[in-house]
C-alpha positions in Angstrom: -14.3 10.2 8.3 -14.5 11.7 11.8 -12.3 14.7 12.5 -11.1 16.6 15.6 -9.7 20.1 15.4 -6.6 20.6 17.5 -4.4 23.8 17.5 -0.8 23.5 16.6 1.7 22.7 17.9 -0.5 20.2 19.8 -1.9 18.7 16.6 1.7 18.1 15.2 2.8 16.6 18.6 -0.2 14.2 18.4 0.5 13.1 14.8 4.2 12.4 15.5 3.4 10.3 18.5 4.7 12.6 21.3 1.3 13.6 22.8 -0.8 10.6 23.7 -3.7 12.4 25.4 -5.9 15.1 24.3 -7.6 17.1 27.1 -11.2 18.1 26.5 -13.9 19.5 28.8 -16.3 17.0 27.4 -16.4 13.3 27.0 -17.3 11.2 23.9 -18.6 7.7 23.3 -16.8 7.7 19.9 -13.9 5.2 19.5 -12.0 4.9 16.3 -9.9 6.8 13.8 -9.9 10.6 13.9 -8.4 12.8 11.3 -6.4 15.6 13.0 -7.3 19.1 11.7 -5.4 22.3 12.4 -7.9 25.1 12.7 -7.4 28.6 11.3 -6.0 29.9 14.6 -3.0 28.2 16.2 -1.9 28.4 19.8 1.5 29.8 19.0 4.6 27.6 19.4 6.6 29.8 21.7 3.8 30.4 24.2 2.6 26.8 24.2 6.0 25.2 24.5 7.0 27.6 27.2 4.0 26.4 29.2 5.1 22.7 29.0 6.3 21.0 32.1 9.9 19.8 32.3 8.7 16.2 31.9 6.7 17.2 28.8 9.7 19.0 27.2 11.9 16.0 27.9 9.3 13.8 26.1 9.3 16.3 23.1 13.0 16.5 22.9 13.7 12.8 23.8 11.7 11.3 20.9 14.0 13.2 18.4 11.1 13.7 16.0 9.9 17.2 16.9 11.0 19.7 14.3 9.6 23.2 15.0 10.4 24.2 11.4 8.4 21.3 9.9 5.8 22.8 7.6 3.0 21.0 9.4 4.1 22.4 12.8 4.5 26.0 11.8 2.1 28.8 12.6 1.4 29.0 8.8 -0.1 25.5 8.7 -3.8 26.4 9.2 -7.1 25.0 8.1 -5.5 21.7 7.2 -5.8 18.0 8.0 -2.3 16.9 8.9 -2.7 13.3 10.1 -4.8 10.8 12.0 -4.9 8.9 15.2 -7.0 6.3 16.9 -9.2 7.4 19.9 -9.2 4.3 22.1 -10.7 5.5 25.3 -11.9 8.5 27.2 -11.1 8.6 31.0 -10.6 11.1 33.8 -7.6 9.4 35.5 -4.9 9.0 32.8 -1.4 8.9 34.2 0.0 10.4 31.0 2.3 13.4 31.4 -0.1 15.2 29.0 -3.2 14.6 31.2 -4.5 17.7 32.9 -6.6 17.7 36.1 -10.3 18.3 35.8 -10.5 17.3 32.1 -11.6 14.3 30.1 -8.5 12.5 28.8 -8.9 11.2 25.3 -6.4 8.3 25.0 -4.7 8.3 21.6 -2.9 5.5 19.8 -1.4 4.8 16.3 -0.5 8.3 15.3 0.2 9.1 11.6 1.6 12.3 10.1 0.6 12.7 6.5 3.3 13.4 3.9 1.3 16.5 2.8 -1.6 18.2 4.5 -5.1 18.4 3.1 -5.4 22.1 2.9 -8.2 24.7 2.9 -10.5 22.6 5.2 -12.7 24.7 7.5 -13.0 23.2 10.9 -15.9 22.8 13.3 -16.4 22.3 17.0 -16.6 18.9 18.6 -16.0 15.8 16.4 -17.2 16.4 12.9 -17.3 14.5 9.6 -15.1 15.1 6.6 -16.2 13.8 3.2 -13.4 15.3 1.0 -12.5 13.2 -2.0 -8.9 14.2 -1.6 -8.4 11.5 1.1 -7.7 9.2 -1.9 -4.5 11.1 -2.5 -3.2 11.1 1.1 0.2 9.4 1.5 2.4 8.4 4.4 6.0 7.5 3.5 4.9 7.9 -0.1 2.3 5.2 0.1 -1.4 5.7 -0.3 -3.3 4.8 2.9 -6.9 5.2 1.8 -8.9 3.6 -0.9 -12.6 4.1 -1.9 -13.8 1.4 0.5 -11.9 3.0 3.5 -13.9 6.1 3.7 
């Protein structure tokens, strides 16, 4: 499956459905499901969240699903695949509160946060492929979401 590495807390915000745009300096023709990987270095919750706009903070708080103490949001969650999302478009004119000027806006839909992360996964730049057999054991709300024919 295709994977995108995103630093926390952004990765967590994507997987819980708060952040619907990922800003990148490059575009992609890829459309489809992306596993969301947290790399070995995170952005740091305090510094990142303090840089959010008032509108972004209201979105984070308003959904009632952001839990800074959640194990997959913490600074100790590294080198792990924590969820997945569908990349449905790549534009430069998104009206999302998460869209930054002068970036490509990757439009994200159908976010999923896994019950447990797939740990000890080294990341890569750009979109990359993951072939780990442990996808078979991934659950969401205690239900398996992958079978052999899915990946």
